[in-house]
N, C-alpha and C positions, 0 to 999 in steps of 0.2 A: 701513764708514762708518756714522755714527749721525746720524739726523735728530733734532736737539736739541729741536725743538718737540714731536715725538711722544713722545720720552723724557720731557720735563717733564710732558706730559699724563698719561702712564702713571703716573708717580710721584705726581702729585696725586690721580688717581682712586683708586689703592690706599690712599693715606693717608686720604682722606675716607671710603672705604667701611669701613676697619678702625675708624676712630674712631667712626663711626656705630653700630657694633656693640658699642662699649665695650671693644674689645680693643687691646692694645699691638701695634705693628708693629716687628719686628726683621728687616729684610730680609737675605736671604742674599747677601753680597757676593762669594761665589765666582763668581757669574754674571758680574759686570762687572769686578771687580778694579781699579776706577778711583777715585782719590781724589775727583775732582770729582763723580762720580755719588753717592758716599757722602755728600758734603756736601749735595747736593740732597735726598737721602732724609732726612737728619737735620733739615734745615731745614724739611721738610714734616711733621715730627712723629715720625719714627722714634725709639724710645727708645735704640737702639743698633744694632749690627750682628751678624749671624751670619757666621761663617767656617767653613772646613773644616779648616784647619791652623794650627799655631802660627805658621808663617811668614807666613800671611796676617794673623793677628792682630798680629804685629810691625809689618807695613807700615802697617796702619790705626791702630794705637796711636801709632806715631811721628808720624802726621799729625794726632793730637789726638783720635781717637775713644776715649772713656773707658769705654764699656760694651760688652764683646764676649763673645759666646758661641761657643765652638768646638764646633759640633754634630757631634761625632764621638767614638766610644768609644776614646779615646786609651789607648795602652799607654805609660806615661810612664817612660822611661829616665832615668838620672841627668842626661845632657846636656839632655834635654827639660825635666826638672824645674827645672834652673837657668834656662832660658828662661822658664818659667811664673812662677817667683819674680820674675824681673826685670820681667815684664809686670805682675804684681800689685802692684808697688811704687807705681804711680801710676794703676792702672786697676782697674775691676771686671771680673774674669775668671771666666767660668763654663765648665766643660768637661763633656762627656758621659762617662757610664760605664755599662757594661751587664753587669758581672760583679763578684762579690765579689773575685775574684783581681786584676782590674785596679785596683779601688779600693784594695785593700791595698798593691799594688805602687806605685801612685801616691803614697799617703800616706807610705810608707817613704822614697821618693826625694825627696819634697818636704820631709820632716823638719819642722823648726819652722815652715816656711812653709805647711804644709798647710791651716791654718785660714784663710788668705787666699784660697784657691781654693774657689769654689762648684762644686757638681756637680749635674747633672740626670740622673736615671736614665732611660736610653733604653728605650722600650717598643716592641715589635713590634705594630703595629696592622693587619697584614695584608700588608705588603710582604715579609716573611720574609727580611730582610737581616740587619742587626744589631738589637739590642734584645732585651729579655726579655719573657716573658708578663707581663701586668699583675699577676697574682697572685704573681709572684716579685719584684716591685719592692721590697718592704719588706726582703727579705733583702739585696739589693744596697745599699740605703740604710743598713742597719745596719752593713754592712762598711765603707762609706765614712765613716760617723760614727766608727766605732771607729778608723779610720785618721787621724782628725783633720780630715777634710774637712767643709766646710759643705754639708749636703744642702739644696738649695733647692726641689726638686720633680721633675717628670717632663717628658719630651719624647718626641715621635715624629715620624716622617716618613712620610706616606701615599703612598709612591712608587708603589703599585699604582694610583694615580689616573691614571697616564700610560698609559691604554688606553681605546679607545672604549667609551662607556657606563659607565665605572667611577667618574668623579669623585664622583657623589652617594653611591654605595655606600661609596666609600672614606672620604668625610668623615664618614659615620655610624659606620663602624668606628673611625675615628680618635677620634671623640668618646667612644665607649664605652670604648676602651682608656685614654684619658687620664683619664676619670672613674674607672674602676676602679683604675688605678694610683695616682691621687691619693688615693683613699679608702683604699687599702692603706697608704700612707705615713702618712696622718692617724691611722689606727687603731693604727699602731705608735708613735705619739707624736711624729711629725715635723710641724713647721709648714710647710705647702706654700705657698710664695710664688709659684711659677711653674709654669704648666701650658702647655707650649709645643708648638705643632703648625703645620701648614700647608704647602701647596705651591701653586704657581701654578694648577694645575687646580682646586684645592679652595678657594682663598683667598676667593673671592666667594660660596661656598656656605655656607648655614647648615644644620647637621644637622637642625634642627627643621622645615625646609621639606620635608616628606615626606608623601606620601599614605598611608604605612603607619601605620595607627592604633596599632599596637604601639609605634611610635617617636614619633609626633607627640603627645607629651604636654607639659603645661605645665611647662617647665623651661628654664633658661638653658644656653647652650653651656658645655661643661666648661672650655674653654681660656681662658687669660688673654692669650696673645700668639700672633701668626702670623709665619711666617718664609718667605714666598715670595721667589723670586729672579728667575726668568725674566721676570716681569711687566714689568720695566723696558724690555725689548727686544721680547718676543714672539719666536717662532721657528716653523719649519714644523710641529713637533710640536703646539704650542699651537693653531696654525691648523687643523690636521687634526682635533684634538680638539674644535674649536668653542669654545675658550676665548679666542680673540682673532680679530679681523678683519684683513684686509690693511692697513687704515688705522691699526691699532694697532702695526704692526711697525716698530720704530725702527732696527734694525740689519740691514744687508745687506752682502754682499760684492760689490764692483765687480769684474766679471769680463769678460774679452775673448773674443770668438769667434775662435779661432785656426785652426780646420780644419773642413771639411765632409766628411761621410762619405757616400759614394754608396750609395744603397739601391735596391732593385728597384722597379719600377713598382707602385703600389698600396700600398707600405709607407710608414709614417711617415718623415719626414725625420729625419736625425741630424746633429748637429754637436758639436764639442768646444770647451769653454771652459777657461780657464786657472785654474780653482779646483778643486783636488783635495782629498784627505783631509788634506793638510798645512795647509789653512786652514779647510775646512768641518768637519773631523772625520769620523769614519767611522760614527757612530751611525746605525742604521736599524732601528727596531722592526719586528717582523714585520707590523704593521698599516699601516706608513707606505707611501705611494705612491711613494716614491723616496728619494734621498739629499739632498733639499732641494727647494726650489721657486723658480721665477722669479717675483719679485713682480709684474711687469707682464705676465706671460703665464701665467695660472692653468691653462691646459690642457696646458702643457709638463711633462715629467717628466725628472728626472735619474736615469737608469737604471743608471749605473755610475760608480765612482770609482777612479782611480789616485792616486798621490801628487800629481801636478800636472795631471791631466786629469779632467774631468767630461764624461760622455757625456749629451747632452740629446736626448730624443726629442721631435720637433716635430709638431704636429697635421698630419695628412695633408692635402695640398692647399694648404698655406700656404707661401709662399716662405721659405726659410731666412734668418735674419739674415745680413747681410754679414760677411765676415771683417773683424775690427777693430772691430766694433760692441760697445759696452759694455752689459752686462746686470746687473740687480740680483738677486743670489742670496740666498735666505733659508736659512740653515743649519737642519738638523733640530734640533740641540741647540746652542743659542747659547753655553752655558758652555764648550764645547770650543773654539769659535772664538776666544773672548776669551783663552784660555790659549795660543793659537798665534801671537799677533801682539804686537809691541812697542808699537804705538800705533794709535789709531783716528783717522780723519778726521771732522770735524764738518761737518754740512750744514744749512743753513737756506735754505729756498725754492730748493733745487736748487743752491746755490752753496757752495763750500768756505768754512767759517767758522773754521777752526782745527784743532788736533790735541790729543789727550789721550794721555798715557802710560798704558799698562796696568801700573800700579805693582806690583801683586802677581802679575804673570805669573811662572809657574815656581816660586812659593813653595809647593811641594807637600808639605812636611814641616815 
């Protein structure tokens, strides 16, 4: 369920903060997959949306979103090329690329439609997932241009910001990678229109806000746009990283206490709620304190998950919640939860205010 007032406040705050820094906001819609939330983000000033798959792009384009970036190093087969060409007929479509091979393959399959697809070269800024080293960006860009694609710039995802103590270091590494990659493209003769980065842990941080004299020099942030996603809802990871407060968490899972587990004297209490991995997802970083949090009970911990069971460890000495009691659970990684449900309930001041369909649920390719 989504607290709409908190959702709207989160959207407005990120939009204002990004605008104040002179950056464009292109939120990642894979987090929510909901048309009504996208409408709110665009109305608040977002220039377009980020998605992870062609399928997600198709859903939002059908709903009228005209500027979409597929932030993924696609390997574009002939059927996928046909879908991209169809999207590009009435929309501005940009996709990620991180190798000369994938760029050439994409161009061949797009054929005469290649020039209508813009690409951003993905850089590895420290997450070590996909992306090339900044010094290799120009070679990928040349292959994309040779394949007939429109090279628009560079992008990265500072995913290593999702760890305690890492957001500030990650945002500086992101800025350095984007600056170096953009410079490589410019030196190779490309006009760099877009320098795209951002994650929810780093979106509110400026890389020049540093006590390191080697970094704190008089210069502007390299990027031109940010792509945070989780900020609309918040989740247990963001809370434990100190990037949001309980009052900022808009999405929770309503869960019922279904069973009590007898424990020995002196041990914490335990009980079972009916929210398992099939709604909460199974993500648990090594640093996380559990598989989610109870919004109204910060000292409780979810210590184990099955498909439809969650084991909650309750503070010693406190009476267990009654069987049948409803609790608000905050998922560790809210993007997984939204891809596991067909619709969400809307709440205002504690009362049900409607429902929204998760329109792009399951559009994983």
